[in-house]
Backbone as JSON Lines, residues from 0, in Angstrom:
{"i":0,"aa":"M","n":[-6.5,-16.62,-2.8],"ca":[-7.15,-15.39,-2.33],"c":[-6.71,-14.25,-3.24]}
{"i":1,"aa":"S","n":[-7.66,-13.48,-3.73],"ca":[-7.34,-12.37,-4.61],"c":[-6.8,-11.19,-3.8]}
{"i":2,"aa":"L","n":[-6.2,-10.24,-4.5],"ca":[-5.64,-9.07,-3.84],"c":[-6.73,-8.26,-3.14]}
{"i":3,"aa":"I","n":[-7.91,-8.17,-3.74],"ca":[-9.01,-7.42,-3.12],"c":[-9.46,-8.1,-1.83]}
{"i":4,"aa":"E","n":[-9.59,-9.41,-1.86],"ca":[-9.98,-10.14,-0.65],"c":[-8.91,-10.0,0.43]}
{"i":5,"aa":"E","n":[-7.64,-10.07,0.02],"ca":[-6.55,-9.91,0.98],"c":[-6.54,-8.5,1.55]}
{"i":6,"aa":"T","n":[-6.81,-7.5,0.7],"ca":[-6.85,-6.11,1.15],"c":[-7.94,-5.91,2.19]}
{"i":7,"aa":"E","n":[-9.12,-6.46,1.91],"ca":[-10.23,-6.32,2.85],"c":[-9.93,-7.01,4.16]}
{"i":8,"aa":"A","n":[-9.34,-8.21,4.1],"ca":[-9.0,-8.95,5.31],"c":[-7.92,-8.22,6.1]}
{"i":9,"aa":"T","n":[-6.92,-7.7,5.4],"ca":[-5.83,-6.99,6.06],"c":[-6.33,-5.69,6.67]}
{"i":10,"aa":"A","n":[-7.16,-4.98,5.94],"ca":[-7.69,-3.7,6.44],"c":[-8.53,-3.88,7.69]}
{"i":11,"aa":"E","n":[-9.24,-4.99,7.77],"ca":[-10.07,-5.24,8.95],"c":[-9.23,-5.68,10.14]}
{"i":12,"aa":"E","n":[-8.12,-6.37,9.89],"ca":[-7.29,-6.89,10.98],"c":[-6.4,-5.81,11.58]}
{"i":13,"aa":"T","n":[-5.62,-5.13,10.76],"ca":[-4.65,-4.16,11.27],"c":[-4.7,-2.87,10.48]}
{"i":14,"aa":"P","n":[-5.73,-2.08,10.69],"ca":[-5.81,-0.83,9.94],"c":[-4.76,0.18,10.37]}
{"i":15,"aa":"A","n":[-4.14,0.81,9.4],"ca":[-3.22,1.89,9.71],"c":[-4.07,3.08,10.16]}
{"i":16,"aa":"P","n":[-3.68,3.78,11.22],"ca":[-4.54,4.83,11.77],"c":[-4.85,5.95,10.79]}
{"i":17,"aa":"E","n":[-3.95,6.27,9.87],"ca":[-4.2,7.38,8.96],"c":[-5.0,6.98,7.72]}
{"i":18,"aa":"I","n":[-5.23,5.69,7.5],"ca":[-6.01,5.22,6.36],"c":[-7.47,5.15,6.79]}
{"i":19,"aa":"D","n":[-8.3,5.99,6.19],"ca":[-9.69,6.09,6.64],"c":[-10.67,5.22,5.86]}
{"i":20,"aa":"S","n":[-10.23,4.61,4.74],"ca":[-11.12,3.74,4.0],"c":[-10.32,2.73,3.19]}
{"i":21,"aa":"K","n":[-10.96,1.64,2.83],"ca":[-10.28,0.62,2.04],"c":[-10.02,1.12,0.63]}
{"i":22,"aa":"Y","n":[-10.79,2.09,0.15],"ca":[-10.57,2.65,-1.17],"c":[-9.28,3.47,-1.21]}
{"i":23,"aa":"R","n":[-9.05,4.25,-0.16],"ca":[-7.8,5.02,-0.07],"c":[-6.62,4.04,0.03]}
{"i":24,"aa":"L","n":[-6.8,2.97,0.77],"ca":[-5.76,1.96,0.9],"c":[-5.39,1.39,-0.46]}
{"i":25,"aa":"I","n":[-6.38,1.07,-1.26],"ca":[-6.12,0.5,-2.59],"c":[-5.44,1.51,-3.5]}
{"i":26,"aa":"I","n":[-5.87,2.76,-3.46],"ca":[-5.28,3.8,-4.31],"c":[-3.81,4.0,-3.92]}
{"i":27,"aa":"L","n":[-3.54,4.11,-2.63],"ca":[-2.16,4.29,-2.18],"c":[-1.28,3.1,-2.55]}
{"i":28,"aa":"A","n":[-1.8,1.9,-2.35],"ca":[-1.04,0.7,-2.69],"c":[-0.77,0.63,-4.19]}
{"i":29,"aa":"A","n":[-1.74,1.03,-5.01],"ca":[-1.54,1.01,-6.46],"c":[-0.47,2.0,-6.89]}
{"i":30,"aa":"K","n":[-0.5,3.2,-6.3],"ca":[0.53,4.19,-6.63],"c":[1.92,3.72,-6.18]}
{"i":31,"aa":"R","n":[1.97,3.13,-5.0],"ca":[3.26,2.64,-4.5],"c":[3.75,1.46,-5.34]}
{"i":32,"aa":"S","n":[2.84,0.6,-5.77],"ca":[3.19,-0.53,-6.62],"c":[3.82,-0.05,-7.93]}
{"i":33,"aa":"K","n":[3.27,1.02,-8.47],"ca":[3.81,1.59,-9.7],"c":[5.24,2.09,-9.48]}
{"i":34,"aa":"Q","n":[5.49,2.7,-8.32],"ca":[6.84,3.15,-7.99],"c":[7.8,1.97,-7.9]}
{"i":35,"aa":"L","n":[7.35,0.9,-7.27],"ca":[8.19,-0.3,-7.14],"c":[8.5,-0.9,-8.51]}
{"i":36,"aa":"Q","n":[7.52,-0.9,-9.4],"ca":[7.73,-1.42,-10.75],"c":[8.75,-0.59,-11.51]}
{"i":37,"aa":"R","n":[8.84,0.68,-11.18],"ca":[9.78,1.57,-11.86],"c":[11.17,1.59,-11.2]}
{"i":38,"aa":"G","n":[11.36,0.74,-10.19],"ca":[12.69,0.59,-9.62],"c":[12.88,1.06,-8.19]}
{"i":39,"aa":"A","n":[11.84,1.56,-7.54],"ca":[11.97,1.98,-6.14],"c":[12.25,0.76,-5.27]}
{"i":40,"aa":"R","n":[12.97,0.98,-4.2],"ca":[13.28,-0.11,-3.27],"c":[12.18,-0.25,-2.23]}
{"i":41,"aa":"P","n":[11.89,-1.49,-1.82],"ca":[10.88,-1.7,-0.77],"c":[11.28,-1.01,0.53]}
{"i":42,"aa":"R","n":[10.29,-0.49,1.24],"ca":[10.53,0.18,2.51],"c":[10.34,-0.75,3.7]}
{"i":43,"aa":"I","n":[10.09,-2.01,3.42],"ca":[9.97,-3.02,4.48],"c":[10.96,-4.13,4.19]}
{"i":44,"aa":"D","n":[11.22,-4.94,5.19],"ca":[12.15,-6.05,5.06],"c":[11.4,-7.23,4.45]}
{"i":45,"aa":"I","n":[11.54,-7.39,3.13],"ca":[10.83,-8.46,2.42],"c":[11.66,-8.81,1.18]}
{"i":46,"aa":"D","n":[11.61,-10.06,0.78],"ca":[12.34,-10.5,-0.39],"c":[11.56,-10.08,-1.63]}
{"i":47,"aa":"A","n":[12.06,-9.08,-2.34],"ca":[11.37,-8.54,-3.5],"c":[11.32,-9.51,-4.66]}
{"i":48,"aa":"L","n":[12.17,-10.51,-4.66],"ca":[12.16,-11.5,-5.73],"c":[11.07,-12.55,-5.54]}
{"i":49,"aa":"K","n":[10.62,-12.73,-4.3],"ca":[9.61,-13.75,-4.0],"c":[8.2,-13.19,-3.91]}
{"i":50,"aa":"H","n":[8.06,-11.87,-3.85],"ca":[6.75,-11.25,-3.69],"c":[6.49,-10.25,-4.82]}
{"i":51,"aa":"K","n":[5.25,-10.17,-5.24],"ca":[4.86,-9.23,-6.28],"c":[4.86,-7.81,-5.73]}
{"i":52,"aa":"H","n":[4.99,-6.84,-6.64],"ca":[5.01,-5.44,-6.25],"c":[3.73,-5.03,-5.53]}
{"i":53,"aa":"T","n":[2.6,-5.59,-5.96],"ca":[1.33,-5.22,-5.33],"c":[1.27,-5.67,-3.88]}
{"i":54,"aa":"R","n":[1.78,-6.86,-3.59],"ca":[1.78,-7.36,-2.22],"c":[2.73,-6.54,-1.34]}
{"i":55,"aa":"I","n":[3.89,-6.2,-1.87],"ca":[4.85,-5.39,-1.12],"c":[4.25,-4.02,-0.82]}
{"i":56,"aa":"A","n":[3.64,-3.41,-1.84],"ca":[3.04,-2.08,-1.67],"c":[1.93,-2.11,-0.62]}
{"i":57,"aa":"L","n":[1.1,-3.12,-0.66],"ca":[0.01,-3.23,0.31],"c":[0.56,-3.35,1.72]}
{"i":58,"aa":"K","n":[1.58,-4.16,1.91],"ca":[2.16,-4.31,3.24],"c":[2.81,-3.01,3.71]}
{"i":59,"aa":"E","n":[3.45,-2.3,2.8],"ca":[4.07,-1.02,3.16],"c":[3.01,-0.01,3.64]}
{"i":60,"aa":"V","n":[1.92,0.07,2.9],"ca":[0.87,1.01,3.27],"c":[0.27,0.63,4.62]}
{"i":61,"aa":"M","n":[0.0,-0.65,4.82],"ca":[-0.61,-1.1,6.07],"c":[0.31,-0.88,7.27]}
{"i":62,"aa":"Q","n":[1.62,-0.92,7.05],"ca":[2.57,-0.7,8.13],"c":[2.9,0.77,8.32]}
{"i":63,"aa":"G","n":[2.27,1.64,7.54],"ca":[2.5,3.08,7.69],"c":[3.81,3.55,7.11]}
{"i":64,"aa":"R","n":[4.38,2.82,6.17],"ca":[5.66,3.19,5.56],"c":[5.5,4.08,4.34]}
{"i":65,"aa":"V","n":[4.26,4.31,3.89],"ca":[4.0,5.16,2.73],"c":[3.37,6.45,3.22]}
{"i":66,"aa":"N","n":[4.06,7.56,2.99],"ca":[3.56,8.86,3.41],"c":[2.67,9.44,2.32]}
{"i":67,"aa":"Y","n":[1.62,10.11,2.72],"ca":[0.76,10.78,1.77],"c":[0.1,11.96,2.45]}
{"i":68,"aa":"S","n":[-0.4,12.87,1.64],"ca":[-1.16,14.0,2.19],"c":[-2.52,14.02,1.53]}
{"i":69,"aa":"D","n":[-3.51,14.35,2.29],"ca":[-4.89,14.4,1.79],"c":[-5.16,15.83,1.35]}
{"i":70,"aa":"S","n":[-5.12,16.04,0.05],"ca":[-5.37,17.37,-0.48],"c":[-6.67,17.38,-1.28]}
{"i":71,"aa":"G","n":[-7.76,17.19,-0.58],"ca":[-9.06,17.16,-1.24],"c":[-9.32,15.8,-1.85]}
{"i":72,"aa":"D","n":[-9.59,15.78,-3.14],"ca":[-9.91,14.54,-3.83],"c":[-8.68,13.81,-4.33]}
{"i":73,"aa":"E","n":[-7.53,14.43,-4.29],"ca":[-6.33,13.85,-4.88],"c":[-5.31,13.5,-3.82]}
{"i":74,"aa":"E","n":[-4.8,12.26,-3.83],"ca":[-3.79,11.85,-2.88],"c":[-2.42,12.01,-3.52]}
{"i":75,"aa":"E","n":[-1.44,12.35,-2.69],"ca":[-0.07,12.48,-3.18],"c":[0.85,11.76,-2.22]}
{"i":76,"aa":"E","n":[1.82,11.06,-2.77],"ca":[2.82,10.4,-1.95],"c":[4.03,11.3,-1.8]}
{"i":77,"aa":"E","n":[4.69,11.19,-0.69],"ca":[5.9,11.97,-0.47],"c":[7.11,11.07,-0.62]}
């Protein structure tokens, strides 16, 4: 299963209340994945050695562990 298929399936099953579209979900997960690649620690209890940064980031966003503010067209993480 590709990441996009997993994202769509996850978004349909357990949507985070503040995520209003699957596109915002993907953008937030991509930004968080970049942070993880640069050395940030996961905000969920998961083995970072067994899972890719993209999967960890997606799970964090879906669980509401990634904060962001909607400032028009541009999203920002806190």
